[in-house]
LUMPA-858645 format. One record per atom (N, C-alpha, C): x, y, z; residue in three letters. Coordinates in steps of 0.2 Angstrom, whole numbers, plus 5000, padded with zeros to 4 digits. Example, Ala and Ser with C-alpha at 12.3 -4.5 7.8 and 13.67 -1.06 7.14 Angstrom:
506649725039ALA506249785039ALA506649845039ALA506449895035SER506849955036SER506450005039SER
% end
This chain:
498750265053MET498750255060MET498950185059MET499250155060LEU499350065057LEU499050045066LEU498849985064TYR498549935069TYR498749845069TYR498949845074PHE499449765072PHE499149715075PHE499149665074LYS498649575080LYS498749615086LYS499249635087GLY498949605096GLY498349695097GLY498249695092ASN497749745096ASN497049705097ASN496749725101HIS496049645105HIS495549705101HIS495549755100LYS495149795098LYS494749755092LYS495249775087LEU495249755079LEU495249665079LEU495349625085ASP495449555081ASP494649535085ASP494249585090HIS493649595091HIS493349575084HIS493449665083ILE493149675073ILE493049625066ILE493649595068TRP493749515062TRP493349475065TRP493349485071GLU492649405072GLU491749425072GLU491949505071LYS491249535069LYS491149505063LYS491649555058ILE491649525051ILE491549475049ILE491749425051LEU491649355052LEU491149325049LEU490749345056VAL489949325056VAL489449355053VAL489849435051GLU489549465045GLU489349415039GLU490349415036VAL490249365028VAL489849315028VAL489849275037SER489249185036SER488749205035SER488249255035LYS487749275031LYS487649275025LYS487949295020THR488249295013THR488449245011THR488649205012ILE489149135011ILE488949075014ILE488649025009PRO488648965013PRO489248925016PRO488848885020PRO489348855027PRO489848795021PRO489648785014VAL490148745011VAL490548785010VAL490548845009TYR491048885003TYR491548925008TYR490948965018TYR491348965020TYR491948945026TYR491648905027ASP492248825034ASP492948835029ASP492648815023PRO493448795019PRO493848845015PRO493548915016PHE494048955014PHE494149025018PHE493349035020ILE493349115026ILE493549095031ILE493249045036SER493549015041SER494349025041SER494848985038LYS495448975036LYS495849035037LYS495549115037LEU495949165035LEU496049195041LEU496549235043SER496749255050SER496949315052SER496749365055PHE497049445055PHE497549465057PHE498049495052ILE498649525053ILE498749595055ILE498349655048THR498549715053THR498049725049THR497749815051ALA497449855047ALA497649915048ALA497649995043ASP497750065045ASP497150075040ASP497050155038ASP496650185037ASP496350165031ASP496550125026GLU496450105018GLU496450055015GLU497149985021ARG496949955020ARG496549895025ARG496349815027PHE496349775030PHE496749705028PHE497149675030VAL497549615029VAL497349565033VAL497349515028VAL497249435031VAL497649405028VAL497849355034ARG498449305032ARG497749215028ARG498249205022ALA497749145020ALA498249065023ALA498349015025PRO498648945023PRO498948945019PRO498648935014SER498848905007SER498748965000SER499048964994LEU498948994989LEU498448994986LEU498148914986SER497548904984SER497048944986SER497248934994ILE496548974997ILE496249044996ILE497049094995LYS497349154994LYS497149184989LYS497049144982ASN496849134974ASN496049134974ASN495749074979HIS495049084977HIS494549114982HIS495049154987VAL494649214990VAL494749264987VAL495349294984ASP495449344981ASP494949354975ASP494949284973LYS494549324965LYS493549304968LYS493549274973LYS492849244973LYS492449294978LYS492649304985TYR492549324992TYR492749374994TYR493249414990ARG493649474994ARG492949524992ARG492449534987GLN492049594989GLN491749594995GLN491549524997PHE490949515002PHE491249515009PHE492049515010ILE492249555016ILE492249615016ILE492449645012GLU492349735011GLU491949755012GLU491349735009GLU490449745011GLU490249725018GLU490749665024ALA490749655028ALA490849725032ALA491449735033ILE491949795033ILE491549865035ILE491249875027TYR490949915028TYR490349945033TYR489949875033SER489649875037SER489349865044SER490349855046ILE490249865052ILE490649915055ILE491049935050LYS491449995052LYS491450055049LYS491050055046GLY490550125041GLY491250155036GLY491750135035ASN492150155028ASN492350115026ASN492650105018LYS493050075013LYS493650065014LYS493649995017LEU494349975017LEU494449935011LEU495249935007ARG495449895003ARG495349825006ARG495449745006VAL495449685010VAL496349675005VAL496649645008GLU497349615005GLU497549565009GLU497449495004ILE497449445006ILE498449415006ILE498549395010ASN499149375010ASN499449295012ASN499749265007PHE499949205008PHE500749185014PHE500449165018GLU501049175023GLU500749095027GLU501249045024PRO501248985026PRO501448945031PRO501148955037ASP501148875039ASP501248835037ASP501648765036SER501548725030SER501348655033SER501348665041GLN500948585043GLN500248605041GLN499748655044VAL499248705045VAL498948695037VAL499448735032ALA499348715028ALA499248625022ALA499648595025LYS499748525023LYS498948515023LYS498848515031THR498148505037THR497548505030THR497448575030ILE497048595026ILE496848565018ILE497548555015VAL497448545009VAL497148455010VAL497648415014VAL497348345014VAL496548345017VAL496448365018ASP495648385022ASP495048395014ASP495348445014LYS494848465008LYS494848415004LYS495648365001PHE495448334995PHE494948274999PHE494748255003LYS494248205008LYS493548205002LYS493248174999ASP492648194999ASP492148185004ASP492348175008GLU491848155016GLU491848215017GLU492148245016SER492248325019SER491748385018SER491648365010PHE491048395008PHE490448365005PHE489748425006SER489148405007SER488848455004SER488248434999PHE487848494995PHE487548534999PHE487448594998ASN487048635002ASN486348605001ASN486148615007PRO485348595007PRO484848655005PRO484948705005GLY484448765004GLY484848784996GLY485048774991TYR485248744985TYR484848694983TYR484048704980SER483748634978SER483448684972SER483148614965PHE482848634962PHE482048664964PHE481848664970GLU481148694971GLU481348764975GLU481848784978LYS482248844981LYS482348874974LYS482448864970PHE482748894963PHE481948924959PHE482048994958ILE481649024954ILE481949044945ILE481249004943VAL481248994936VAL481049054934VAL481249084927GLY481249154925GLY481649154917GLY481349204915ASP481549194906ASP482449194908ASP482649234912SER483349234912SER483449184912SER483349104914ASN483549034918ASN483248974916ASN482749004912LYS482248924913LYS482348874905LYS482848904903PHE483048844898PHE483748804903PHE484348844908ALA484548804908ALA484348764916ALA483748784918PHE483348744925PHE483148674920PHE482748704914SER482448634910SER483048584910SER483548604907ALA484248564905ALA484348494911ALA484448574916ALA484748534925ALA484048474926ALA483648504926LYS483148424928LYS483048374923LYS483248384917GLU483048334912GLU483748284912GLU484548324914ILE485048264914ILE484748234921ILE484648264927VAL484148214935VAL483948154932VAL483248154927LYS483048094924LYS483648044920LYS483948054916HIS484348074910HIS485148044910HIS485648034916PRO486048074917PRO486548034912PRO486748064908GLY487248064904GLY487048064897GLY486548084895GLU486148104890GLU486348164886GLU486448214889MET486348284887MET487348274890MET487948294886ASN488248284888ASN489248314886ASN489348364887PRO489548394893PRO488848434895PRO488548454900PHE488248514901PHE488648574902PHE488548624899TYR489048674901TYR488548724903TYR488648754909ILE488348834912ILE488248884910ILE488448934908PHE488848994907PHE488449084913PHE488649104914GLY488449154917GLY488749204921GLY488649274923ASN488949324926ASN488849304938ASN489349324938VAL489349314946VAL488549314950VAL488449284953GLY487849274957GLY487149264953GLY487249224946VAL486449214943VAL486149154948VAL486449124950GLY486149074951GLY486449004949GLY487248994945LYS487448944944LYS487548884948LYS487748914953THR488248884962THR487448814963THR486848884964HIS486148864965HIS486048794962HIS485848804954LEU485648754950LEU486548664951LEU487148704951LEU487548634951LEU487448594957LEU487348644964HIS487148614967HIS486248574969HIS486148584968SER485648544965SER485348504961SER485648504954ILE485748424950ILE486148394957ILE486848394959GLY487048344962GLY486748324969GLY486448354972SER486048334979SER485448294973SER485048294969LYS484348274967LYS484748214964LYS485648204961LEU485648124956LEU485848094962LEU486048124967MET486248084973MET485448034976MET484948064976LYS484448034978LYS484048014976LYS483948034967GLU483647994964GLU484047924959GLU484847934964HIS485047894956HIS485747864962HIS485547844970PRO485847824977PRO486447784974PRO486547734969TRP487247684969TRP487447724964TRP487647784961GLN487947834960GLN488147874963GLN488947874961THR489347934963THR489247984961THR489248044966VAL489448124963VAL489848154965VAL490348184959LYS490948224964LYS490748304963LYS490948324968TYR490848414964TYR491548454968TYR491448504963ILE492248514965ILE492448584962ILE492548644964ASP492948674959ASP493648684954ASP493948734950ILE494348714947ILE495148694950ILE495148754953LEU495648774960LEU495748724964LEU495248684967SER495248644970SER495548584966SER495348564962PHE495548484958PHE496248544953PHE496548594952MET497048584950MET497748604958MET497248614963SER497948614971SER497748544973SER497348494972GLU497348434972GLU498048404968GLU498248444961PHE498548394956PHE499048404957PHE499148454960ILE499648494960ILE500148454970ILE499848474973TYR499848414980TYR500148354977TYR499548314972THR500048254973THR500748244969THR500648284962VAL501348294963VAL502048324963VAL501948364969GLN502448374971GLN502448334977GLN501748254982ASN502348234987ASN502148174983ASN502448184980ARG502648114975ARG502148044976ARG501548064976GLN501148024976GLN501047984969GLN500547914970THR500647924963THR500147944960THR500247974954MET499748004949MET499047934948MET499147884947GLU498847834945GLU498247824952GLU498447824956SER497747854962SER497447914961SER497747954958PHE497448024957PHE496848004951PHE497147974945LYS497047974940LYS496247924943LYS496247854945ILE495847814944ILE495247884949ILE495847884956LYS494947914961LYS494247984955LYS494848004950TYR494248044947TYR493848004941TYR494247944941GLN493747894934GLN493447884936GLN493347884942SER492747824946SER492147864947SER491947924945TYR491347944948TYR490847944941TYR490247934943ASN489747924938ASN489748014936ASN489548044939THR489548114940THR490248164941THR490548234936LEU490648264936LEU490448324935LEU490448364942ILE490148424940ILE491048474945ILE490948524939VAL491648564942VAL491448644939VAL491548664946ASP491348734947ASP492048794943ASP491948844940ASP492348894938ASP492948864934ASP492648834928ILE493248814924ILE493748884920ILE493348934922GLN493648974917GLN494349024923GLN494448994928TYR495248974929TYR495648924931TYR495448894924LEU496148844922LEU496548884916LEU497048924916ASN497248954911ASN497648914907ASN497848954902SER498448914898SER498848894899SER499148924908GLY499848944909GLY499848854912GLY499348834914ALA499148764918ALA499348704912ALA499848694911GLU499748654904GLU499548564907GLU500048554911LYS499748484916LYS499448464918LYS499048524922THR498448514925THR497748504917THR497948544913GLN497548534906GLN497548474903GLN498348454902GLU498248394899GLU497848344903GLU497848344911ILE497648294913ILE496748304914ILE496548344915PHE496048364915PHE495748314908PHE495748354904PHE495748344896PHE495648244896PHE496348214898THR496248134899THR495548134902THR495348154908LEU495048124913LEU494448174908LEU494148194906PHE493648194904PHE493248174898PHE493848134890ASN493948104886ASN493548024889ASN494048014897PHE493647934901PHE492947954901PHE492648004907LEU492148004908LEU491548004901LEU491948064896TYR491348034890TYR491247994887TYR491947954885GLU491747904881GLU491347844886GLU491247844893ARG490947794895ARG490247824895ARG490147874895LYS489347924894LYS489347924904LYS489647954905ARG489747994912ARG489548044914ARG489148084917GLN488948144917GLN489448204919GLN489448244914ILE489948294916ILE489648374915ILE489748404920ILE489448454921ILE489848514922ILE489748574921ILE490648614918ILE490148684922ILE490448734924ALA490248804926ALA490648864926ALA490248904921SER491048954922SER490549034922SER491049094919ASP490649154919ASP490749184913ASP490849134908ARG490849154903ARG491049114896ARG490549094890PRO490649034884PRO491048994882PRO491248954885SER491748914883SER492248924873SER491848954871SER492248994867SER493049034869SER492749074875GLU493249134878GLU493649094883GLU493549024884LEU493849004890LEU494849014889LEU495149034891PRO495849044891PRO496048964892PRO496048934887ILE496248844888ILE496348834881ILE496748774879HIS496948734873HIS496248734869HIS496148734862GLU495848734856GLU495448664858GLU495948614860ARG495548544859ARG495148514865ARG495048544873LEU494848574876LEU494048604876LEU494248644874LYS493648694872LYS493248664865LYS493548624862SER492848604858SER492548514861SER493048484866ARG492448464872ARG491748484872ARG492048524875PHE491348594878PHE490648594873PHE490848604867VAL490148614860VAL489648564861VAL490348484860ASN489848444859ASN489148404862ASN488848474869GLY488348454873GLY488048504875GLY487648524878VAL487248604877VAL487648614884VAL487348664881GLN487548744884GLN486848794885GLN486948814891ALA486348874892ALA486748924895ALA486348994895ASP486549064894ASP486249074902ASP486249074910ILE486049134914ILE486249194915ILE485649214912LYS485549294910LYS485649334919LYS485749374919THR485749434924THR485049414927THR484749414932PRO484049394934PRO483549454930PRO483049414927ASP482349454923ASP482049484934ASP481749534931PHE481149574937PHE480849524942PHE480349474937ASN480149394939ASN480449354947ASN481149344942VAL481749294947VAL481749334953VAL481949404952ARG482149434957ARG481749454961ARG480849444961TYR480549444964TYR480449384968TYR480349344966GLY480449254967GLY480949274972GLY481549274970VAL481949294976VAL482049324982VAL481749374981LEU481749424987LEU481049404992LEU480549384988LYS480049334992LYS480149294996LYS480449224992LEU480549164996LEU481049215001LEU481549225001ASN481949235006ASN481749295012ASN481349335010SER480949395015SER480649325018SER480349295015ASP480049265020ASP480249195025ASP480849195024ASN481149145028ASN481649165032ASN481749265033LEU482049295038LEU481449335040LEU480849305040GLY480449325045GLY480349405045GLY480649445039LEU480249515039LEU479549535036LEU479149505035ASN478549515033ASN478349585029ASN478749585023LEU478749655016LEU478349635013LEU477649705015SER476949705009SER477549695001SER477249684997GLU477049654989GLU477349714988GLU477149774991GLU477449844985GLU478149834988GLU478149844994THR478949854998THR479549784990THR479149744991ILE479749684986ILE479949724979ILE479149734979LYS479249764969LYS479849804971LYS479749844975PHE480149924976PHE480849894975PHE480949844979ILE481549834980ILE481849784976ILE481449744970ALA481749714964ALA481649754957ALA481549814959GLU481449874952GLU481949904955GLU482249914959LYS482649944962LYS483449944961LYS483649874962LEU484149834961LEU484149774956LEU484249814950LYS484249774943LYS485049734945LYS484949664950THR485549664948THR485649564950THR486049574953ASP486249464953ASP485949474959ASP485849384961THR485449384967THR486049374973THR486349404975ARG486849394980ARG486749464981ARG486649514979THR486449604980THR485949584981THR485349544980LEU484649564982LEU484649524989LEU484749474990ILE484849444997ILE485249475002ILE485849515000GLY486149555003GLY485749625009GLY485249645002SER484949705003SER484449675009SER484049605006LEU483649605014LEU483949595022LEU484749535021ASN485149565026ASN485049595030ASN485449655025ASP485249745029ASP484849755032ASP484049735030ILE483449765031ILE483449705040ILE483649665038TYR483249605045TYR483949635050TYR484449645050LEU484949685053LEU484849715057LEU484549785052TYR484149865055TYR483649855059TYR483249815059LYS482449785058LYS482749755066LYS483449705069LYS483349665075LYS483849715077LYS484349735076THR484749795080THR484349845084THR483849875079ASN483349925083ASN482649885086ASN482549855086GLY481949795091GLY481349815088GLY481349815080LEU480949845077LEU480149785077LEU479549765077ILE479249725075ILE479049725067ILE478949795065PHE478849805058PHE479249845057PHE479549835050ILE479949885045ILE479549905042ILE479249985039ASP478849995034ASP479250015028ASP478850025022HIS478850055016HIS479750105017HIS479450165018ASN480150215020ASN480550205020ASN480550165027LEU481150145027LEU481550105025LEU481150045021VAL481650005017VAL481750035013VAL481250105009LYS481450105004LYS482450155005LYS482450205012GLU483050215016GLU483650185015GLU483550115017ILE483750055016ILE484150055012ILE483650015006ILE483850014999ILE484450074996ILE484150124998GLU484550184993GLU485250194995GLU485350185003SER485950175002SER486250105000SER486150065000ARG486350004998ARG486650034990ARG486250054987ILE486150064981ILE486950114979ILE486950174985ARG487350204981ARG488150194988ARG488050124989THR488950084993THR489150084986THR488850064978LYS489450064975LYS489650144971LYS489550174974GLU489750244974GLU490550254975GLU490450234980VAL491150254985VAL491650214983VAL491450154978PHE492250124975PHE492350174966PHE492650234966GLN492450244960GLN492950214955GLN492550194951VAL492950174943VAL493550234941VAL494150204942THR494550234937THR494750184929THR495350224927GLY495550184921GLY495650154921GLY496050134928GLU496450074929GLU496050034932GLU495550034935LYS495149964935LYS494749954929LYS494749984923VAL494149944919VAL494849914916VAL495349944915ILE495949894912ILE495849844915ILE496049834922ASN496049774926ASN495849714924ASN494749754924SER494449704928SER494549664918SER494549714911VAL494549654906VAL495349644906VAL495749654907CYS496349614907CYS496349544911CYS495649554917LYS495549484921LYS495249444916LYS494649474914TYR494049434911TYR494149384904TYR494749434901PHE495349394895PHE496049344897PHE495949364903SER496849314906SER497349334902SER497249414903GLN497849444898GLN498249474904GLN498849484903SER499049564906SER499049624905SER499049684909ALA498749724907ALA499449754904ALA500249734905LYS500849754900LYS500549754893LYS500549674891ASP500249654883ASP499849684882ASP499049704884VAL498549734882VAL498549794881VAL499149834884LEU499249914883LEU500249934878LEU500249854875SER500749894871SER500449884865SER500949894860LYS501049904852LYS500849814848LYS500749774853SER500849704850SER499949694843SER499849654839ARG499549654835ARG499349594836ARG499749554840LYS499349484843LYS498649474842LYS498149434842LYS497249424841LYS497249454847LYS497549414852GLU497349384859GLU497349464862GLU497749484860PHE497849564864PHE497449634862PHE497549624855VAL496949684850VAL496249684856VAL495849594855LEU495249594855LEU495149664865LEU495649634868PRO495549664877PRO495649734875PRO496149734873ARG496349814868ARG495849874869ARG495249834863HIS494849874861HIS494349904865HIS494249824870VAL493849824875VAL493749894878VAL494349874883CYS494649934886CYS494550014882CYS494550024876MET494350084874MET493750094873MET493350024874TYR492550074872TYR492350074879TYR492550024884LEU492350044893LEU492450114894LEU492950134894LEU493250194893LEU493150244892LEU492950244884HIS492350324883HIS491750284886HIS491350224887GLU490750214887GLU490650214895GLU490750204899VAL490850184905VAL491150254911VAL491450294907LEU491750344914LEU491650404906LEU491650404902LYS491650464896LYS492050484893LYS492750474896GLU493350464895GLU493550514888GLU493650554887ASN494050584880ASN494650524877ASN494350544869LYS494550484865LYS495550514863LYS495550574866THR496250574866THR496550554870THR496450584877VAL496650534883VAL496750474882VAL496050424881ILE496250344879ILE496950344875ILE496750374868GLY497550394863GLY497850384867GLY498250424873ARG498950434875ARG498950364883ARG498450334885MET498550304886MET498550204886MET498750234878PHE498750184876PHE499350184871PHE499750234871SER500050284865SER500050264858SER499350264856THR499050244850THR498550324851THR498550344841THR498050394839THR497450414840THR497050454839HIS496450514841HIS496150424837HIS496250444833THR496150414824THR495850324825THR496250284830THR496350234832THR496150214837THR495750244841VAL495450234846VAL494650264846VAL494550284839ILE493950304838ILE493650244834ILE494150194828HIS494250164826HIS494150074828HIS494250104836ALA494050014840ALA493550024843ALA493150094842ILE492750084849ILE491950064842ILE492150114838ASN491650084831ASN491550004830ASN492249964830SER492349894830SER491949854835SER492149904841ILE491549844846ILE490649854846ILE490549924847THR490049944844THR489549894838THR489849904832GLU489749854828GLU489449764831GLU490149754832SER490249684834SER490049654840SER489449704845LEU488849694850LEU488349684847LEU488349724840LYS487749704841LYS487549624837LYS488149574835LYS488049524832LYS488149474836LYS488949484838ASP489149434843ASP488849444849ASP488649384850GLU488249374856GLU488849344860GLU489149334860ASN489949334866ASN490349374868ASN490449424863LEU490549474865LEU490249524869LEU489449544869ASN488949554872ASN489049534879ASN489049464881SER489049434885SER489649454891SER490049454886ALA490849484888ALA490949554892ALA490749584888VAL490649684891VAL490049684895VAL489649624897LEU489249664901LEU489449624907LEU489649554910SER490049554913SER490649574917SER490949624912ILE491149654911ILE491249744916ILE490549764913ARG489949804918ARG489949794922ARG489349734923SER489549724931SER490149724935SER490549684935GLU491149694938GLU491449764943GLU491249814934LEU491449884939LEU490849894943LEU490249874941GLU489649934943GLU489749914952GLU490149844953PHE489849824961PHE490749834964PHE491349864961GLN491849864962GLN491949894969GLN
% end
């Protein structure tokens, strides 16, 4: 049964979904992205919303769609696939884009500070390097942070930015995600604004913090060129450059000359939170929510949810909402166990399929499924193809003959691919990180 925009009941549900999403996404991201979406239609399988600009559509699709789907599940009780359409109202889109490019429209999230960053073995090197940068900006340059979604990269970036502004108030600090940088550059070109003013603006900053650099792909030739020029300008003048990504710089889908610039400074890998970090995150946020959870309960959650910090905080939000909805003063350990077990089982609703494995691998390596499934022997297609075969076998326990049919190849070739990846994982840390990242995404689809 299909519902349309005129259905006031679903309009009301969309409002409730927005409230739910706002609990997991900080205002600095919620306001410019999620709040700009509008409800279009829904049926038994899909929930369709409209984005006012292509950049907002792409950004939400890549970073926040999962949170919207989780919110729908918590409210509606069933899993719907969120689709984001780009149907621009030119005037509205233009206003949003222009406002977004104003420096005064951005402020660092006060909740993301060094004091609230939980340190453990999984992130202590990145944390130490970040604090050193605040003391001596420009000496460790560039500072490149990488790690999976939800491990604390953005928290650390905001911590650095806000602390730099406090410790060095005479200096200018610019934080921007690469999609916004690309949007601003494209907008400047399309509206015939002087490129010189764009360059002068970015060359004026003492510190440039760039998030999600992995989305600067090899197809964005002109954007890469302008970013390369900007990087060199700031680097030569010892201005601090900080870059964050979901993967090592060697795996970025960009030109080699730009990759080579990133290895000159310090590279810090933030791994999936260890037990101490998970416990610390849960303790801090449960106290902030006034949950008064026992140490036994917090340890239980930390042991049960061996995942990223967003999922951990999401589990606390589940507990908080349950407590509030049922008017409870205290929530005991056994009840928490039931709620957490329910969250763990939600990942089973999204059954991992061969198609999802292939799409996740292609997305990570920035290649099309058509090329990876082809028989081309180009290096950029062979590695993701072998990773696909490895994950299909390891995650789905798929038969090697079946995998061979998917890639129009022989059983022997599949065995070779799986063995090759298995051996490479023992000595190649970058490949190890890539496979872990893809597996992590598959687990929480």
